[in-house]
C-alpha positions in Angstrom: 0.0 -0.2 -0.4 2.5 2.3 -0.8 1.9 3.5 -3.9 -0.3 6.1 -1.7 0.5 8.1 1.2 -2.4 6.3 3.1 -1.8 6.8 7.1 -2.4 3.7 9.3 -3.0 4.8 12.8 -0.9 2.5 15.3 -1.4 0.4 17.6 -3.1 -1.9 15.2 -5.9 -3.9 15.7 -6.2 -7.6 15.0 -8.3 -8.4 12.0 -8.7 -5.5 11.7 -7.0 -2.5 9.6 -7.9 1.3 9.3 -6.4 4.0 6.6 -7.1 7.6 6.2 -6.3 9.3 2.9 -4.6 12.6 2.6 -4.7 15.3 0.8 -1.4 14.0 -1.8 -0.9 11.8 -4.4 -4.3 11.9 -6.2 -4.5 14.2 -10.0 -7.3 16.7 -9.2 -6.3 20.5 -10.1 -6.6 23.2 -7.1 -8.6 23.8 -4.8 -9.2 20.1 -5.2 -5.6 19.1 -5.0 -4.6 16.6 -5.3 -6.4 13.2 -4.0 -10.1 14.7 -3.6 -12.5 11.0 -3.1 -15.8 13.4 -3.2 -17.6 13.2 -6.5 -20.6 16.2 -5.2 -17.7 19.1 -4.3 -18.0 20.6 -8.5 -14.4 18.9 -9.2 -13.7 17.9 -12.4 -15.3 13.7 -12.6 -13.0 12.2 -14.1 -10.4 13.3 -11.9 -12.4 12.3 -8.8 -12.6 8.6 -11.1 -8.9 8.1 -11.4 -8.3 9.6 -7.8 -11.0 6.3 -6.8 -8.8 4.0 -9.4 -6.1 4.8 -7.1 -7.1 4.2 -3.9 -9.2 1.3 -4.7 -5.4 -0.4 -6.4 -4.5 0.3 -3.5 -7.0 -1.9 -1.2 -8.2 -5.6 -1.4 -11.0 -6.9 -2.5 -13.0 -5.7 -5.7 -14.4 -2.6 -4.7 -14.5 0.3 -2.3 -17.9 0.4 -0.4 -19.0 4.6 -0.7 -21.9 5.5 0.9 -24.9 9.2 -0.5 -23.6 11.2 2.8 -26.6 13.5 4.2 -26.1 14.2 7.8 -28.2 11.7 9.1 -28.7 8.4 11.2 -29.4 5.7 8.5 -27.1 3.2 8.6 -26.9 -0.1 6.3 -25.0 -3.2 5.9 -22.8 -2.7 3.4 -23.4 -4.3 -0.1 -20.3 -3.7 -3.6 -21.8 -2.2 -6.1 -25.0 -0.8 -4.1 -24.0 3.3 -2.8 -27.0 4.3 -0.4 -28.1 7.0 1.6 -26.7 7.0 4.4 -24.0 7.7 7.4 -22.8 5.0 8.4 -22.5 0.9 7.3 -20.6 -2.3 8.4 -19.9 -5.4 7.3 -18.9 -9.0 8.4 -17.4 -9.7 5.0 -13.4 -9.6 5.3 -11.8 -7.8 2.8 -15.0 -5.4 2.2 -13.4 -2.1 2.6 -15.7 0.9 4.0 -15.5 4.2 3.5 -16.7 7.7 4.7 -15.6 11.1 3.7 -15.1 13.7 5.6 -13.3 16.9 5.6 -13.9 18.1 8.9 -16.5 16.2 10.4 -15.2 13.1 13.0 -15.3 9.8 11.1 -16.1 6.6 13.6 -14.9 3.3 13.0 -16.2 0.9 15.2 -15.1 -2.9 15.4 -16.1 -5.9 17.2 -14.1 -6.9 20.1 -13.6 -10.7 18.4 -12.7 -9.0 14.8 -16.6 -10.3 13.4 -17.6 -7.2 12.4 -17.0 -3.6 11.7 -18.6 -0.5 10.7 -17.9 3.4 10.1 -19.8 6.3 10.4 -19.9 10.4 9.0 -20.4 12.1 12.2 -20.5 15.8 11.8 -22.3 17.8 15.0 -26.1 17.2 13.1 -25.4 13.3 12.4 -23.9 12.7 16.3 -26.8 14.8 17.7 -29.4 13.3 15.7 -27.8 9.6 17.4 -26.0 8.5 14.1 -23.0 6.5 16.8 -26.5 4.7 18.2 -27.5 3.7 15.0 -24.5 1.8 13.9 -24.0 0.6 17.3 -28.1 -1.2 17.4 -26.8 -2.5 13.5 -24.1 -3.8 14.3 -24.3 -8.2 15.6 -21.7 -7.0 19.0 -22.2 -5.7 22.1 -21.3 -2.6 23.0 -18.8 -3.1 25.7 -16.9 -5.6 23.3 -16.3 -2.8 20.6 -13.5 -0.7 19.8 -14.4 3.0 18.5 -11.6 4.9 16.7 -11.7 8.8 15.5 -10.2 9.6 13.1 -9.2 13.6 12.2 -11.8 16.5 12.5 -12.2 19.6 13.3 -10.3 20.7 16.6 -11.8 22.4 19.4 -9.5 25.2 18.5 -11.0 25.6 15.3 -14.3 24.9 15.4 -16.5 27.7 16.2 -20.6 27.1 16.2 -23.7 28.6 17.4 -25.2 28.2 20.5 -27.8 26.4 18.8 -25.4 24.2 18.2 -24.7 23.8 22.5 -28.4 24.3 23.8 -28.9 21.0 21.3 -26.3 18.9 23.5 -27.6 20.3 26.5 -30.6 18.9 26.4 -29.8 15.7 25.3 -26.8 15.0 27.3 -27.6 17.4 30.6 -24.1 19.1 31.9 -22.1 17.2 30.6 -22.9 17.8 26.5 -22.1 21.3 28.1 -19.1 20.5 28.9 -17.7 19.8 25.2 -18.1 23.7 25.3 -15.7 26.9 25.6 -16.5 30.2 24.5 -15.1 31.8 21.8 -13.7 35.2 21.5 -17.3 35.9 20.2 -19.9 36.5 22.1 -22.5 34.5 22.0 -21.1 31.7 20.3 -18.8 28.5 21.3 -15.8 26.7 20.1 -17.2 22.9 19.9 -15.4 19.9 20.4 -16.6 17.0 18.5 -13.8 13.8 19.8 -15.3 14.6 23.3 -19.1 14.5 22.1 -18.1 11.5 20.5 -16.7 9.9 23.0 -19.4 10.7 25.3 -22.7 9.1 23.1 -20.1 5.9 22.7 -20.0 6.2 26.1 -22.7 6.0 26.9 -24.3 3.6 24.4 -21.6 1.1 26.4 -18.2 1.4 24.5 -15.5 2.4 27.0 -12.7 1.5 24.9 -12.2 4.6 22.4 -9.1 5.2 20.4 -7.8 8.1 18.3 -9.3 11.8 18.2 -5.9 13.9 17.9 -5.3 14.7 14.5 -6.7 18.4 13.1 -8.1 19.2 9.7 -7.7 22.8 10.2 -4.7 22.6 11.5 -2.7 20.4 9.2 -3.5 21.5 5.8 -0.9 19.9 4.3 -2.3 16.5 4.5 -6.2 17.5 5.3 -8.7 18.6 3.1 -11.2 21.4 5.6 -14.7 22.6 4.6 -14.1 25.7 7.5 -10.6 26.4 6.2 -11.3 27.0 2.5 -14.8 26.9 1.8 -17.3 24.9 -0.3 -14.7 23.8 -3.3 -12.7 22.2 -1.9 -11.5 18.2 -1.1 -12.5 15.2 0.8 -10.5 12.4 2.6 -11.5 8.7 3.1 -11.1 7.1 6.5 -11.5 3.5 5.7 -12.7 0.0 8.0 -12.4 -3.9 7.0 -11.7 -6.6 8.3 -8.0 -8.5 7.2 
């Protein structure tokens, strides 16, 4: 897998592979340079197709399983060749890479303790608030207490200013603990939101106690990651992938 600069978390999980694409190694032109994997952001269709081919060439199986993401909570069991409208999917098949696309939202991979199934969710604040992680946990045939969660690159609390409605939403759902995931910003009435802390809170409450990752900031690493907050609508997307090996 050396032909594309895919990032693998450390330590590895037995029987499971997780990879994150960077913005490097593709053919897209600025402002999508260069490994943009999203076909809905205004990039040339042929560039996206070639980038996805380059990615598929370094992954197992016949094809990557993609989603049409809508910031919702729907979870599906992955089927090769089908691109459903959903924000989470899972599989118990070997060598079937599941992908979610992000450029500030949080990718969350879930791994059963016995490595019999894996899943992955696209979790921005709307998805987290609506219950996308709980939806994925409910769909997977494994007990939450047996699972390991891994949090991929996302915008960090230092860069993610939100309005009061976001904080209020999580306080209504999670009480005081939800409010603790927000710090006052320099702008009156606004808050700096910690997506990874919110995800950890939701996962813990759903029964998942083993959680890794969550230490890479898409906004603060422009050489590696796309960021919608930093670059605006005309930017690409990375893929976070998980599969049973």
